[in-house]
N, C-alpha and C positions, 0 to 999 in steps of 0.2 A: 738677789734680784738685781739685774742690771739697770742702768740709768733709764733706758728707754721703757723697760717694764715698770720701773718705779714711777716714772712720769705718767704712764698710761693708768696705773693703779690710782694715783692721786687725782688724775682727771676724772675717772669713773666715780671715785668716792665723792668728789666735789659735785659732779653732775647729779648724783643721787641725793645729795644733801640740799640742793637748791630749794625744793618745796619746803623743807623744814626751816630754811633760812627765811623764806618769803612769808611763812605763816607764823614766824616768831617762836618756833618750838626748838630750834637748834641750840645746843649748849654753847657756852662762850668759846670753848675750844674748837667746836665744829664751825662756828661762825668765823673765827679767826682763820682757820685753814681754808675755808671756802673763799673768804675775801682775799686772802693771799693768792689763791689760784685764779681768782677772777682778774687780778691785775695782769696776768700773763696769758689768759685764754679768751680770745674773742668769741669762740663758740659758746662757752659757758656764760660769758657776759651777756650775749644775745639771749640765751635761754633764761637767764636771771631776769633780764628786762621784760621779756615776754611774760614770764610767770608772775612778775610784780604787777604788770598791767592787768592780767587776767584775774589775779587775786583782788585787786582794787575794783575791777568791774563786777565781780561776783558779790562783793560786799557793799556795793554802793546801793542806796535806796532808789527805788524806781518812783517816778512821778505818779504812776497809776495806783500803786498800793502802799507805797512807803516801806515795803519790806525789804530787808537786806540779808545777805548771807544765805544760810541754809533754808530760810523760809521761801526763797525764790527758786530753789531747786525742786523740780517736779518730783512727786512721790515715786513715780516709776523709776526714775534715775536713782533715788536713794535705795530702792529695793535691789537694783542691779549692783550698786556699790556694796551693800551689805552682803 
C-alpha cells in the first residue's frame, strides 16, 4: 500500500471509529489511533466534535420528563434501527 492509500485507509478507519470513541466503547488501541489521527485531520476533528455534542444532547435529561438517552428516542425510530 502506498503512502497515500495508507493515509486514506487510516482516515477511513478513524472516521468509522469516531462513534465508538464518543460512546466510550472504543478499545484503548482504537482510542489511541483515532486521537493520533485527530491531531492531523480537521475533517475528523469536526466530525468528532459534532458527534460529541450530539451524544451529549441525546443523553441530557429534558425539563419536561426528566428522561435521558434511549428513553427519549421515539419507539418508531427504535423499530427502524432494529
